[in-house]
C-alpha positions in Angstrom: -7.6 -20.7 -9.8 -6.5 -22.8 -6.9 -8.8 -25.5 -5.8 -11.2 -23.9 -3.0 -11.8 -27.6 -2.0 -8.3 -27.4 -0.5 -8.1 -24.1 1.4 -4.8 -23.0 2.4 -3.6 -21.7 6.0 -2.9 -18.2 5.1 -1.1 -15.9 7.7 -1.5 -11.9 7.0 1.2 -10.2 9.1 -0.8 -6.8 9.6 -4.5 -5.8 9.3 -4.4 -1.9 9.7 -3.8 -1.1 6.0 -6.9 -1.1 3.3 -4.8 -3.1 1.3 -4.9 -6.2 3.9 -8.4 -5.6 4.5 -9.3 -6.1 0.8 -7.2 -8.9 0.4 -8.4 -11.1 3.6 -12.0 -10.4 1.8 -10.8 -12.2 -1.4 -9.0 -14.9 0.6 -12.2 -15.6 2.6 -14.5 -15.4 -0.5 -12.0 -18.3 -2.0 -12.2 -20.4 1.5 -8.9 -20.4 2.8 -8.2 -20.1 6.3 -7.0 -16.6 7.4 -5.2 -15.4 10.6 -4.0 -12.0 11.5 -1.5 -10.5 13.4 -1.0 -6.5 14.1 0.4 -4.2 16.7 -3.2 -2.6 17.2 -5.7 -5.1 18.9 -8.4 -2.7 16.9 -6.8 -2.6 13.2 -9.5 -2.3 10.7 -9.2 -5.8 9.2 -9.9 -7.7 12.6 -13.7 -6.8 12.2 -13.8 -9.4 9.4 -15.8 -12.7 9.6 -13.0 -14.2 7.4 -10.4 -13.5 10.2 -10.2 -16.9 12.0 -7.6 -15.6 14.7 -6.1 -12.6 15.6 -2.5 -12.5 17.2 -1.4 -9.3 18.9 2.3 -8.5 18.0 5.0 -6.1 18.4 5.1 -3.1 16.2 7.1 -3.4 12.9 8.4 0.4 13.1 8.6 0.2 16.9 10.4 -3.3 17.3 11.1 -4.9 13.8 13.5 -7.6 15.4 10.5 -8.4 18.2 8.1 -8.3 15.4 10.4 -10.9 13.2 11.0 -13.4 16.3 7.2 -13.1 16.9 6.5 -14.1 13.3 9.1 -17.0 13.4 7.8 -18.4 16.5 4.0 -18.3 15.2 5.3 -20.2 11.9 7.0 -22.6 14.1 4.2 -23.4 16.4 1.5 -23.7 13.9 1.2 -24.7 10.1 0.6 -22.1 7.6 0.9 -22.5 3.9 1.6 -19.1 2.9 2.9 -15.8 4.7 1.2 -12.9 3.0 2.6 -9.7 3.3 0.5 -6.9 2.2 2.4 -3.8 3.2 5.8 -2.9 4.4 6.5 -6.2 6.4 8.1 -7.2 2.5 11.2 -5.0 3.2 11.8 -6.9 6.4 11.0 -10.3 5.1 13.2 -9.9 2.0 15.9 -8.7 4.3 16.0 -12.0 5.8 15.3 -14.1 2.8 15.9 -18.0 3.3 15.1 -17.5 7.0 11.7 -17.3 6.3 11.2 -19.4 3.2 12.5 -22.5 4.9 9.3 -22.2 7.1 6.6 -20.9 4.8 6.0 -20.2 1.1 6.5 -16.4 0.4 7.0 -14.6 -2.8 9.4 -11.7 -2.5 12.4 -10.5 -4.6 15.9 -10.4 -3.6 16.8 -7.6 -0.7 18.6 -5.5 -3.3 15.9 -5.5 -5.8 13.4 -4.5 -3.2 15.4 -1.9 -1.7 15.6 -0.1 -5.0 12.1 0.6 -5.5 11.2 0.9 -1.8 12.6 4.2 -1.7 11.6 7.2 -3.9 14.9 8.4 -5.0 16.0 4.6 -5.7 13.0 4.4 -8.1 13.7 7.4 -9.7 17.1 6.6 -10.6 16.0 3.4 -12.1 13.6 5.0 -14.3 16.4 6.9 -15.4 18.5 3.9 -16.0 15.8 2.3 -18.0 14.7 5.3 -20.1 11.0 5.3 -18.5 9.1 8.7 -18.3 8.6 10.3 -15.1 7.9 14.3 -13.9 11.1 16.2 -14.0 12.9 15.5 -10.9 15.7 16.6 -8.7 17.0 14.9 -5.6 18.4 17.4 -2.7 20.2 16.9 0.5 19.8 20.1 2.3 17.3 23.2 2.6 19.9 24.9 0.2 19.6 22.7 -2.4 16.0 22.5 -2.1 15.5 26.1 -2.6 17.8 26.2 -5.4 15.9 23.0 -7.1 12.3 24.1 -6.8 10.4 25.3 -9.5 6.5 26.4 -8.7 4.1 24.6 -8.5 6.1 21.5 -7.4 5.8 18.2 -5.2 8.5 17.7 -2.3 8.8 14.3 -1.2 10.9 12.3 1.5 12.6 9.4 0.1 10.7 7.2 2.3 7.2 7.6 3.3 3.7 5.7 2.7 0.0 6.7 3.1 0.5 10.0 1.7 3.2 10.8 4.7 6.2 13.3 3.6 4.3 14.8 0.7 4.1 18.4 0.3 2.6 20.4 -2.5 4.6 23.6 -2.9 2.9 26.4 -5.1 4.5 29.6 -4.0 7.3 30.7 -1.1 4.8 30.4 1.8 4.2 26.5 0.8 7.8 26.3 0.5 8.8 27.7 4.0 6.3 25.4 5.6 7.6 22.3 4.0 11.2 23.2 4.9 10.1 23.7 8.3 8.5 20.2 8.5 11.6 18.5 6.8 14.1 20.0 9.1 11.9 19.4 12.3 11.9 15.9 11.2 15.5 15.7 10.5 14.4 14.5 6.9 17.7 15.9 5.2 19.6 13.0 6.8 18.1 11.1 3.8 17.3 12.2 0.1 14.6 14.3 -0.6 12.9 14.6 -3.9 11.4 17.6 -5.6 9.4 16.9 -8.7 7.6 19.5 -11.2 3.6 19.4 -10.8 2.2 17.9 -13.6 -1.8 18.4 -14.0 -3.5 15.1 -14.7 -5.3 12.0 -13.3 -3.9 9.8 -11.0 -3.8 6.3 -11.5 -2.5 3.3 -10.1 -1.2 -0.1 -12.1 -0.7 -3.3 -10.2 1.1 -6.3 -11.4 2.0 -10.0 -10.6 5.6 -11.4 -11.3 7.3 -14.5 -11.2 10.9 -14.4 -11.6 10.8 -11.4 -13.7 7.9 -12.7 -15.8 4.8 -10.7 -15.6 1.2 -12.8 -15.0 -0.8 -10.2 -14.2 -1.7 -6.8 -14.6 -4.4 -4.1 -13.9 -4.9 -0.5 -13.8 -7.5 1.8 -12.5 -7.8 5.7 -12.3 -9.3 7.7 -9.4 -12.7 8.9 -9.8 -13.2 10.7 -6.7 -10.5 11.4 -3.9 -10.7 10.7 -0.2 -8.8 12.1 2.4 -4.9 12.4 1.7 -5.1 11.8 -1.7 -6.3 8.3 -1.5 -8.8 6.8 -3.7 -12.3 7.3 -2.6 -13.8 6.0 -6.0 -12.0 4.2 -8.8 -12.6 2.8 -12.2 -10.6 0.1 -14.3 -9.1 1.5 -17.5 -6.8 -0.4 -20.1 -3.1 0.9 -20.1 -1.1 -1.1 -22.5 1.6 1.4 -22.5 2.0 1.2 -18.6 1.7 -2.4 -18.9 4.8 -2.3 -21.0 6.7 -0.1 -18.6 6.2 -2.3 -15.3 7.3 -5.1 -17.4 10.3 -3.4 -18.2 10.8 -3.0 -14.4 9.9 -6.2 -13.3 12.0 -7.9 -15.6 15.1 -5.7 -15.1 14.9 -6.7 -11.3 13.7 -10.2 -11.8 11.0 -9.3 -9.7 9.0 -12.1 -7.6 5.7 -11.0 -6.3 3.3 -8.2 -6.3 4.6 -4.6 -7.9 2.3 -1.7 -8.1 3.1 1.7 -9.2 1.7 5.4 -8.9 0.8 6.8 -12.3 0.0 10.3 -13.6 -1.7 10.8 -16.8 -0.9 14.4 -17.9 -3.7 16.7 -19.0 -1.4 18.1 -22.3 0.3 14.7 -23.3 -0.6 11.0 -23.9 2.5 9.6 -22.3 2.0 8.4 -18.8 4.6 9.4 -16.4 5.3 7.3 -13.3 5.6 8.8 -10.1 6.0 6.0 -7.2 6.5 2.4 -6.8 4.6 0.4 -3.8 6.5 -3.3 -3.9 3.5 -4.9 -2.6 0.0 -5.5 -3.2 -2.3 -2.4 -3.2 -6.0 -2.7 -2.7 -6.6 -5.5 -5.0 -10.5 -5.8 -4.8 -10.9 -3.3 -8.2 -8.7 -5.7 -10.0 -10.7 -8.7 -8.3 -14.3 -6.9 -9.7 -12.4 -6.7 -13.0 -11.6 -10.3 -13.5 -7.9 -10.1 -12.3 -7.4 -11.8 -9.2 -3.7 -11.1 -8.0 -4.4 -12.4 -4.5 -4.9 -15.8 -6.2 -1.7 -15.1 -8.4 0.2 -14.2 -5.4 -0.6 -17.5 -3.6 0.4 -19.5 -6.6 3.4 -17.5 -7.0 4.3 -18.0 -3.2 4.0 -21.7 -3.2 6.5 -22.1 -6.2 3.8 -22.3 -9.1 4.2 -20.7 -12.6 0.5 -20.0 -13.7 -0.5 -18.8 -17.0 -0.4 -15.1 -17.4 -3.9 -13.6 -17.3 -5.7 -11.6 -19.8 -6.6 -8.2 -19.9 -8.9 -6.9 -16.9 -12.5 -5.6 -17.6 -12.3 -1.6 -18.1 -15.2 0.3 -16.7 -15.4 -1.6 -13.3 -16.3 0.8 -10.6 -15.8 0.3 -6.9 -15.4 2.8 -4.0 -14.2 2.8 -0.5 -17.1 4.5 1.8 -14.8 5.0 4.6 -12.5 7.1 2.4 -15.4 9.0 1.0 -17.0 10.0 4.5 -13.6 11.3 5.5 -12.7 13.0 2.3 -15.9 14.6 2.3 -15.4 15.8 6.0 -12.0 16.8 5.6 -13.0 19.1 2.8 -15.0 21.5 5.4 -17.9 19.1 5.1 -20.7 19.9 7.4 -23.0 17.0 9.2 -25.6 17.5 6.2 -22.5 16.9 3.6 -21.7 13.9 5.5 -25.5 12.6 5.8 -25.8 13.4 1.6 -22.6 11.4 1.0 -24.1 8.6 3.1 -27.3 8.7 1.0 -25.5 8.8 -2.0 -23.5 5.7 -1.1 -26.2 3.5 0.3 -28.6 4.4 -2.6 -26.0 4.2 -5.6 -26.5 7.4 -6.3 -24.2 10.2 -8.6 -20.7 8.8 -8.8 -21.7 5.8 -7.2 -24.1 4.6 -9.9 -23.0 0.9 -10.7 -20.2 0.8 -7.9 -19.8 -1.6 -5.5 -18.0 -1.3 -2.0 -14.7 -2.7 -1.7 -13.2 -2.0 1.5 -16.1 -2.9 3.7 -18.5 -5.0 1.8 -21.4 -5.5 4.3 -23.3 -7.6 2.3 -20.4 -10.4 2.0 -19.0 -9.9 5.5 -21.2 -8.5 7.9 -18.2 -7.7 10.7 -16.9 -5.1 8.2 -20.0 -2.7 9.1 -18.5 -2.0 12.3 -15.5 0.4 11.3 -17.7 1.9 8.3 -20.7 2.7 11.0 -18.1 3.9 13.9 -16.5 6.3 11.2 -19.8 7.6 10.1 -21.1 8.3 13.7 -17.7 9.9 14.8 -17.9 12.1 11.9 -21.7 13.3 12.4 -20.4 13.9 16.1 -17.5 16.2 14.7 -16.7 16.5 11.1 -13.2 17.8 12.0 -12.0 14.5 13.6 -11.8 13.2 9.9 -7.9 14.1 9.9 -7.4 12.4 13.1 -9.3 9.4 12.1 -7.0 9.1 8.8 -3.8 9.4 11.1 -4.8 6.2 12.6 -3.6 4.2 9.9 -0.3 5.5 10.2 0.4 3.1 12.5 3.4 0.8 14.2 2.6 -1.4 11.0 4.5 0.9 8.8 8.3 1.7 8.5 10.2 4.7 9.4 13.4 6.0 8.7 15.1 4.7 11.9 13.5 1.0 11.7 14.6 0.8 7.9 18.4 1.5 9.2 18.1 -1.1 12.2 16.7 -3.8 9.5 19.4 -2.8 7.2 22.4 -3.2 9.9 24.5 -5.9 9.2 24.1 -7.2 12.8 20.3 -7.4 12.3 19.8 -11.2 11.8 22.1 -11.7 14.7 20.4 -9.3 17.2 16.7 -10.6 16.1 17.7 -14.2 16.7 19.3 -13.3 20.1 17.0 -10.8 21.1 19.6 -8.3 22.7 18.3 -5.9 25.0 16.9 -2.7 23.4 16.6 -4.3 19.9 13.3 -6.3 20.5 10.6 -7.1 23.1 7.9 -9.6 23.2 4.4 -8.7 23.2 
């Protein structure tokens, strides 16, 4: 572990994701000085006693060049030991490479490796190349190809998308027509679209940390109860040596450096885990932390050029929950005010699925300010349960990438435009 008597100054470049919120709690508990920047003044992570200072910045999606200039100026004007991307900023930071690492410690693979797993189509091809298991998948570029490729039931996905955006469950012709309408209206066929056979099973996530292709830490958990949009409301740590081996193969092949997470389906009719999606970043690290695997500490060490000893296996059976996700999930499933009150009671009293579970997103006993978003969510849902979907969409903010912003970042002249601030390519807050 990093010596808590020598706290690091850490800049977290977004605070709207659940992953950032949990990483900040772990950083704060370790005694590190945490500062945060985000395009939303009311982002989730701002309500934390562990955030020493907030910086309002341009949006990664709406103004990637301006966001980069803002971060660079912040690094030039203040001392930070580590830049800790917790979401899609990693795509931009990997693109600029040495431009940032000359100023601050940062752990990311090279841009080619990052691009390979950032898109679902690229990750699917990588799994084929490495001979790793995944659901039967077809990649299409038009409505006609999609109609020919789909087999009911299927899951249709855009190649780029996060937080459950760009995913359709297609069970019949009606679902297919609705998906086609959304894809065509969003011009998503300008990029690749995936069609995967639907596999009945349990959703799990596997998280890992690498140093130049060597795995240093691994953790896996299964979904016990779903929140809104398919996210986890309750999760429990599990032992998955086979999945560890798969991710070790991926990381070694790519020479991965930093955090790498993979979504997995454990089929009901098979013992073979199927890899479905990849997140080239840290994802909600608190369950791992509670289970004895501190991925945030590993990421800090790797960022600073250390080569830590590999961690042992996480403890299985550790249960954690996200109360906000649980309440949103209850409301989104046609929940009534009475249902929401009952869910609140179960969470507070630790009953039912919450028995022996600890809160990971808004740990009020550790961070009293985290009560603010939790209380606001409960009050708004009690006022109108139907608002759940709208509240969940608040997480799909300007801290995320879309197809247009990705193409801007990939352009050959992006670095020049970002440094010169050409009109139309960036604006300061």
